C-alpha positions in Angstrom: -6.1 50.7 -4.3 -9.8 51.7 -4.9 -10.9 48.1 -4.0 -8.8 48.2 -0.9 -10.5 51.5 0.1 -14.0 49.9 -0.4 -13.0 46.8 1.5 -12.0 48.9 4.5 -15.1 51.1 4.4 -17.4 48.1 4.2 -15.5 46.3 7.0 -16.1 49.3 9.2 -12.5 50.1 9.7 -10.9 53.1 8.8 -2.3 59.9 8.3 -0.7 62.4 8.9 2.2 64.1 7.4 5.7 64.8 8.6 7.3 67.9 10.1 5.5 71.1 9.3 2.3 69.3 9.2 3.4 66.0 10.9 1.0 63.4 9.8 3.1 49.9 7.0 3.9 46.3 6.7 4.6 43.8 9.5 4.5 40.2 9.2 4.2 39.3 12.9 3.8 40.7 16.5 7.1 42.5 17.7 9.0 40.0 19.8 12.2 41.8 20.8 13.7 45.3 21.4 14.9 46.7 18.0 18.3 47.4 19.4 19.1 45.4 22.4 17.2 42.0 21.9 15.4 42.4 25.1 11.7 41.5 25.4 9.3 43.7 23.7 6.5 45.4 25.6 4.1 42.8 26.9 1.5 41.7 24.3 -2.0 40.2 24.2 -2.3 36.7 23.0 -1.1 36.0 19.5 -4.7 35.2 18.3 -5.9 38.5 19.5 -5.3 42.0 18.2 -3.6 44.8 20.3 -6.8 46.9 21.1 -8.3 49.4 23.5 -11.7 48.6 25.0 -14.0 51.8 24.8 -14.7 51.3 28.7 -11.0 51.8 29.3 -10.4 54.6 26.8 -10.0 58.2 27.8 -13.3 60.2 27.9 -12.2 63.7 28.2 -9.6 65.9 26.5 -7.5 66.1 29.7 -7.5 62.4 30.1 -6.6 61.8 26.5 -3.7 64.2 26.8 -2.4 62.4 29.8 -2.9 59.1 27.9 -0.7 60.0 25.0 2.0 61.8 27.1 2.1 58.7 29.4 3.3 56.5 26.6 7.1 56.2 26.9 8.1 55.9 23.3 11.8 54.9 23.1 13.9 56.2 20.3 15.5 52.6 20.0 12.1 51.2 19.2 12.8 52.1 15.6 16.5 50.8 15.5 20.1 51.4 16.8 21.3 54.9 16.9 18.0 56.8 16.8 17.4 59.8 19.1 14.9 62.5 19.6 14.5 65.1 16.9 14.0 68.8 17.6 11.3 69.9 17.9 10.4 66.7 19.6 6.7 67.1 20.5 3.7 68.7 18.8 0.7 70.5 20.5 -1.7 67.7 21.5 -4.5 70.1 20.8 -3.7 70.0 16.9 -3.3 67.4 14.3 -2.2 67.1 10.6 -4.8 67.7 7.9 -4.4 67.2 4.2 -5.9 70.3 2.4 -7.6 70.5 -0.9 -4.4 71.6 -2.3 -2.7 68.4 -1.1 -0.5 70.2 1.4 -0.4 69.0 5.0 -1.2 71.6 7.6 -1.6 71.5 11.4 -5.1 72.5 12.6 -7.0 72.5 15.7 -8.6 69.1 16.6 -12.1 68.6 15.3 -15.1 67.3 17.3 -14.6 63.7 17.6 -10.9 63.8 18.4 -9.7 64.2 22.1 -6.0 64.5 21.7 -3.2 63.9 19.0 0.5 63.9 20.0 3.4 63.7 17.5 6.9 62.9 18.5 9.9 63.1 16.2 12.9 60.9 16.0 16.1 60.7 13.8 18.8 58.4 12.9 21.6 61.0 12.1 23.6 61.1 8.9 26.8 59.2 9.1 29.5 57.6 6.7 27.8 59.2 3.6 24.4 57.9 4.6 21.5 60.4 4.9 19.5 60.8 8.0 16.4 58.6 8.7 13.5 60.8 10.1 10.5 59.4 11.9 7.4 61.0 13.1 5.1 59.0 15.3 1.5 60.2 16.2 -0.9 58.7 18.7 -4.6 60.0 18.4 -7.4 59.4 20.7 -10.9 59.6 19.3 -14.3 59.9 21.0 -15.1 56.4 20.1 -14.4 53.5 17.9 -16.6 54.6 15.0 -14.7 58.0 14.8 -11.3 56.1 14.7 -12.7 53.8 11.9 -13.8 57.0 9.9 -10.3 58.4 10.3 -8.6 55.2 9.0 -11.0 55.2 5.9 -10.3 58.9 5.4 -6.5 58.1 5.3 -7.0 55.8 2.4 -9.1 58.2 0.6 -6.5 60.9 1.0 -4.0 58.8 -1.0 -6.6 58.3 -3.8 -7.4 62.1 -3.7 -3.9 63.3 -3.6 -1.5 60.8 -5.3 1.3 63.5 -4.7 1.4 65.2 -1.4 3.3 68.2 0.1 4.7 67.4 3.6 5.7 70.9 3.9 7.1 73.9 1.6 10.0 71.9 0.3 9.2 68.2 0.6 6.7 66.1 -1.6 5.6 62.5 -1.6 4.4 60.6 -4.5 3.8 57.1 -5.9 2.0 55.9 -2.8 0.9 52.4 -2.7 -1.6 51.4 0.1 -2.5 48.1 1.7 -5.3 47.7 4.4 -5.6 44.6 6.6 -8.4 44.3 9.1 -7.3 41.9 11.9 -10.3 39.7 11.2 -8.6 38.7 7.9 -5.6 37.5 9.9 -3.1 38.6 7.2 -0.4 41.1 8.4 -2.6 42.8 10.9 -1.5 43.0 14.6 -4.2 45.6 15.6 -8.0 46.0 14.8 -7.0 47.6 11.5 -3.6 48.0 9.9 -2.7 50.4 7.1 0.6 50.5 5.2 1.6 53.0 2.5 4.9 53.2 0.7 6.3 55.5 -1.9 9.0 58.1 -2.5 9.8 61.6 -1.4 11.9 64.3 -3.1 13.3 67.6 -1.6 13.1 70.6 -3.8 16.5 71.6 -5.2 18.0 68.2 -4.5 18.4 65.3 -6.9 16.9 61.8 -6.6 13.9 60.4 -4.9 14.2 58.5 -1.6 12.0 56.0 0.2 9.0 57.1 2.2 6.9 54.6 4.3 3.7 55.3 6.3 2.3 53.0 9.0 -1.2 53.5 10.7 -2.8 51.2 13.1 -6.1 51.3 14.9 -6.6 50.0 18.5 -10.4 50.6 19.2 -10.8 54.4 19.5 -6.9 55.1 19.4 -4.7 55.2 16.3 -1.1 55.2 16.1 0.8 56.4 12.9 4.4 56.8 11.8 6.1 58.2 8.7 9.7 57.3 7.8 11.9 59.2 5.5 15.1 57.4 4.5 17.9 59.6 3.3 20.2 59.1 0.4 23.3 56.8 0.3 21.7 53.5 1.6 21.4 50.3 -0.4 18.2 48.6 -1.2 18.9 46.2 1.6 19.6 49.0 4.1 16.4 50.7 3.0 14.4 47.5 3.5 15.9 47.2 7.0 15.0 50.7 7.9 11.3 50.1 6.7 11.2 46.8 8.7 12.7 48.4 12.0 10.2 51.3 11.9 7.3 48.9 11.4 8.5 46.9 14.4 8.7 50.2 16.4 5.2 51.1 15.7 4.2 47.6 16.8 6.1 48.2 20.0 4.1 51.5 20.5 0.9 49.5 19.7 1.8 47.0 22.5 2.4 49.9 24.9 -1.0 51.4 24.0 -2.7 48.0 24.6 -1.0 47.6 28.0 -1.6 51.1 29.3 -5.3 50.9 28.4 -5.6 47.5 29.9 -4.2 49.0 33.2 -7.0 51.7 33.3 -10.1 51.2 35.5 -13.2 50.4 33.5 -15.8 53.1 33.5 -18.2 52.7 36.4 -15.8 50.3 38.4 -14.2 50.6 41.7 -16.7 53.2 42.9 -15.1 55.8 40.6 -17.7 57.8 38.6 -14.9 59.4 36.4 -14.0 57.1 33.5 -10.4 56.5 32.5 -8.7 57.4 35.8 -6.5 54.4 36.2 -2.8 55.0 37.3 -1.4 54.1 33.8 -2.8 57.2 32.1 -1.7 59.7 34.7 0.1 62.9 34.3 3.6 61.4 33.6 5.6 63.7 31.2 6.8 62.4 28.0 10.3 60.7 28.2 
């Protein structure tokens, strides 16, 4: 894992936790809706990553908030039966930080980060199978360098804190990380892809359950998701959940790519205000 961290840092690429602090492996681009089989969000050519050009990225906090809220993240991106979790959205002026005590907390955004919005989804408990809880976070950084540093910091967090507290009662351990820059053409679908997997336990309950974390970088934008799979599911079902969530993050990456591409480049069309295209407007989250 240390070698992976070094590779990522040298390549110039760069989490977040769930719930109280709210903080991946895909073999191909998403091609169909996870639940209906309908076409996935429009994608860039297969030999190019999903990305966000800096001249089409949000330049101010207001533009960044509009951008992340303008993404229509559907619950069924993550599989059949998912719905919105309560609370559904976080404050876009905050993000998750892993403290020196290895506990995730929400803090005000630092310099270099314009907006960070987390949305929660859940596959409810049914037929003796525990719920699957997904948190998805889209973060807009000042520039690509800041996003690369964030990705690198995410790998370092796993080294620094092999066991992490998501909140007062849930802890994650045994994290295994893999990083794939798109230039290496392995599992990457964006500029940089990061996958972590491990297990989580709830204080007072028996047994450990699967925990997956996916984080992708598209230029100065990152999209991350955590998935906690409840008890009572077979190994095959657990694998299917992880695969479906990974596909869902890919769908969101495609949405980010498409929305950014629809923005007017800075300095074009006689508009002196960067990032004021129609796709990044004030549409409320759905």
